[in-house]
C-alpha positions in Angstrom: 9.7 1.2 36.2 7.8 3.4 33.7 4.2 2.3 33.3 3.1 1.3 29.8 -0.3 2.5 28.6 -3.1 0.0 28.7 -4.9 -1.3 25.6 -7.9 0.7 26.7 -5.9 3.9 27.0 -4.3 3.3 23.5 -7.8 2.6 22.0 -9.2 5.8 23.6 -6.2 7.9 22.3 -6.8 6.4 18.8 -10.5 7.2 18.9 -9.7 10.8 20.0 -7.2 11.2 17.1 -9.8 9.8 14.7 -12.4 12.2 16.0 -10.1 15.1 15.5 -9.4 14.0 11.9 -13.1 14.0 11.2 -13.2 17.7 11.9 -10.8 18.3 9.1 -12.0 18.7 5.5 -11.5 15.7 3.3 -9.4 17.8 1.0 -8.2 21.3 2.1 -7.9 24.5 0.0 -4.4 25.0 -1.4 -1.9 26.1 1.2 1.5 27.6 1.0 4.1 24.9 1.1 5.9 26.8 3.9 2.9 26.0 6.2 4.4 22.5 6.5 7.5 23.8 8.3 5.3 25.0 11.2 4.5 21.4 12.0 8.2 20.6 12.6 9.4 23.8 14.2 9.9 22.1 17.5 10.9 18.8 16.1 13.3 17.4 13.5 15.6 19.9 11.7 15.8 17.3 8.8 12.1 18.0 8.0 12.6 21.8 8.2 15.6 21.8 5.9 13.9 19.6 3.4 10.8 21.7 3.4 12.9 24.8 2.8 14.5 23.2 -0.3 11.1 21.8 -1.3 9.6 25.3 -1.4 12.1 26.3 -4.2 10.2 24.0 -6.6 6.8 23.4 -5.1 4.8 26.3 -4.0 1.5 24.9 -2.6 -0.2 21.7 -1.4 -3.6 20.4 -0.4 -4.0 18.5 2.8 -6.0 15.2 2.5 -7.7 13.8 5.6 -5.7 11.2 7.5 -8.3 8.4 7.4 -6.5 5.6 5.6 -8.0 6.7 2.2 -5.7 9.6 1.5 -3.8 7.9 -1.5 -7.0 7.1 -3.4 -8.6 10.5 -2.5 -5.4 12.4 -3.5 -5.1 10.6 -6.8 -8.7 11.0 -7.8 -8.8 14.7 -6.8 -5.6 15.5 -8.6 -6.8 13.7 -11.8 -10.0 15.7 -11.8 -8.0 18.9 -11.5 -5.6 17.8 -14.2 -8.5 17.2 -16.5 -9.7 20.8 -16.0 -6.2 22.1 -16.8 -5.6 20.3 -20.1 -7.2 21.0 -23.5 -6.5 17.6 -24.8 -9.2 14.9 -24.7 -6.7 12.1 -24.4 -6.6 11.9 -20.6 -10.4 12.0 -20.2 -11.0 9.4 -22.9 -8.2 7.0 -21.6 -9.4 7.1 -18.0 -13.0 6.9 -19.0 -12.3 3.7 -21.0 -10.6 2.2 -17.9 -13.4 3.1 -15.6 -16.0 1.5 -17.9 -13.8 -1.6 -18.5 -13.5 -2.2 -14.7 -17.2 -3.0 -14.3 -17.3 -6.3 -16.3 -13.8 -7.1 -14.9 -15.2 -6.9 -11.3 -18.2 -9.1 -12.3 -15.8 -11.6 -13.9 -13.8 -11.6 -10.6 -16.9 -12.7 -8.8 -18.3 -9.5 -7.4 -22.1 -9.0 -7.3 -22.9 -5.8 -9.2 -24.9 -4.3 -6.4 -21.8 -4.3 -4.2 -20.0 -1.7 -6.4 -22.7 -0.2 -8.7 -23.3 3.0 -6.8 -19.5 3.7 -6.5 -19.0 2.9 -10.2 -21.8 5.3 -11.2 -20.5 8.1 -9.0 -17.0 7.7 -10.4 -18.0 7.6 -14.0 -20.5 10.5 -13.7 -18.1 12.8 -12.0 -15.4 12.0 -14.6 -17.7 12.7 -17.5 -18.9 16.0 -15.9 -15.7 17.6 -14.8 -14.8 19.2 -18.2 -18.0 21.3 -17.9 -17.2 22.3 -14.3 -14.6 24.3 -12.5 -12.1 24.0 -9.6 -14.7 25.0 -7.0 -17.0 22.2 -8.2 -14.2 19.7 -7.8 -13.4 20.9 -4.4 -17.0 20.7 -3.2 -17.4 17.3 -4.8 -14.5 15.8 -2.9 -15.6 17.4 0.4 -19.0 15.9 0.1 -18.5 12.8 2.2 -20.8 10.5 0.3 -19.4 11.4 -3.1 -15.8 11.5 -2.0 -16.0 8.2 -0.2 -17.8 6.6 -3.2 -15.2 7.7 -5.7 -12.3 6.7 -3.3 -13.8 3.3 -2.9 -14.1 2.8 -6.6 -10.5 3.7 -7.1 -9.8 0.9 -4.7 -11.9 -1.4 -6.8 -10.0 -0.4 -10.0 -6.7 -1.1 -8.1 -8.1 -4.5 -7.3 -9.0 -5.1 -10.9 -5.4 -4.6 -11.9 -4.1 -6.8 -9.2 -6.5 -9.6 -9.7 -6.3 -9.5 -13.6 -2.4 -9.6 -13.5 -2.0 -11.6 -10.3 1.1 -13.5 -11.5 3.0 -10.1 -11.9 2.2 -9.0 -8.4 2.3 -12.2 -6.3 6.1 -12.0 -5.8 5.7 -8.6 -4.0 3.4 -10.1 -1.3 4.8 -11.6 1.9 4.1 -14.6 4.0 2.5 -16.6 1.2 -0.5 -14.2 0.9 -2.4 -14.6 -2.3 -3.4 -11.7 -4.5 -7.1 -12.4 -3.8 -6.6 -12.3 0.0 -4.5 -9.2 -0.3 -7.2 -7.5 -2.3 -9.9 -8.6 0.2 -8.0 -7.4 3.2 -5.8 -4.5 2.1 -7.3 -3.0 -1.1 -11.0 -3.3 -1.1 -11.6 -2.3 2.5 -12.3 1.3 3.3 -9.7 2.9 5.6 -6.8 0.5 4.7 -3.7 2.5 3.9 -2.0 2.0 0.5 1.5 0.8 0.0 3.8 0.6 -3.1 2.0 -2.3 -4.7 -1.4 -0.5 -4.6 0.1 2.6 -6.0 1.8 0.8 -8.8 -1.4 -1.1 -9.7 -3.6 2.0 -9.7 -1.2 3.9 -11.9 -0.9 1.0 -14.3 -4.6 0.5 -14.5 -5.4 4.1 -15.2 -2.3 4.5 -17.4 -1.2 7.6 -15.6 2.2 8.8 -14.3 2.5 9.6 -10.6 5.4 11.6 -9.1 5.8 11.0 -5.3 8.0 13.4 -3.3 9.1 11.8 -0.1 9.3 14.1 3.0 10.9 11.9 5.7 13.9 11.6 7.9 16.2 10.0 5.4 19.7 11.5 5.1 20.3 14.7 3.1 18.5 18.0 2.7 16.6 17.1 -0.5 13.4 15.0 -0.7 13.7 11.8 -2.7 11.4 11.7 -5.7 10.0 8.5 -7.3 8.2 8.3 -10.6 5.6 5.6 -11.0 3.5 4.6 -14.0 3.7 5.5 -17.7 7.2 6.4 -18.7 5.9 8.0 -21.9 3.4 10.2 -20.0 3.5 13.9 -20.9 4.3 15.9 -17.7 1.9 18.6 -18.7 -1.1 16.4 -19.2 -0.7 13.0 -17.5 1.5 13.5 -14.5 0.3 14.3 -11.0 2.4 14.9 -8.0 1.8 13.8 -4.4 3.7 14.6 -1.2 4.4 11.6 0.9 5.0 11.7 4.6 5.1 8.5 6.7 1.7 6.8 6.2 0.2 9.8 4.5 -0.3 11.5 1.1 -1.2 15.1 0.2 -1.4 16.8 -3.2 1.6 18.9 -4.3 1.8 21.7 -6.9 4.7 23.3 -8.6 3.0 26.6 -9.3 0.3 28.7 -7.9 -2.3 27.8 -10.5 -4.3 25.8 -8.0 -4.8 28.9 -5.9 -6.4 31.0 -8.6 -10.0 30.6 -7.4 -9.2 31.5 -3.8 -9.3 35.3 -4.1 -9.0 36.3 -0.4 -5.7 34.6 0.0 -2.3 35.5 -1.5 -0.1 32.5 -0.6 2.7 32.7 -3.2 5.3 35.3 -3.6 
């Protein structure tokens, strides 16, 4: 009979994988979408075929570190980039209003201000500064572990604000009699907890943004399924950001090579 790994062996393997992830940047430079295919050359043909079709529309992507915070990091990074790309003030003003509103909402929910104050200030400050900066600044910001984690944590808190404020609208999506408060305590506000559909929907609704998620998985067919979440009236050019989903992980996805413009030594798009 084949031996099963012990709990100690499983824990050691997990710690090894986590250590490897810590060597990776929190957010990578843009990469050619065809780089994804190399991960599956000796594996599933379904992935390879889907990536080939994906490359007809999407030309590049940024890897986000696999540490349980990829959804919040990907959304916050992509929004900062989107703000740089649009001339309209609407996106900046709308999200800034929501960031500011979240502080009294957290206090009303029972949080002590000192618990989240540093994260709030880091998030608001970076959002107010980004228009005066460039893509390189955004990239360095999100690869500074202290700042990147602070912003990611506050995006978690904003997600919790939406869930707690409109608990009656989300309670039906929770299982096993879990309350919204308990769900927020254990699945949203904790660093390293992966996000599911309910967190994604709540974050998009709170920030009033539109999120397009391209699913790269082993579902049938050669095309990736695409789901739109958030504001239905959002302008694709200004409000919409796109993420690539693979089981338990999110990266940032781009339709054009515009995200590569500041990386002069590399020519990734034909």
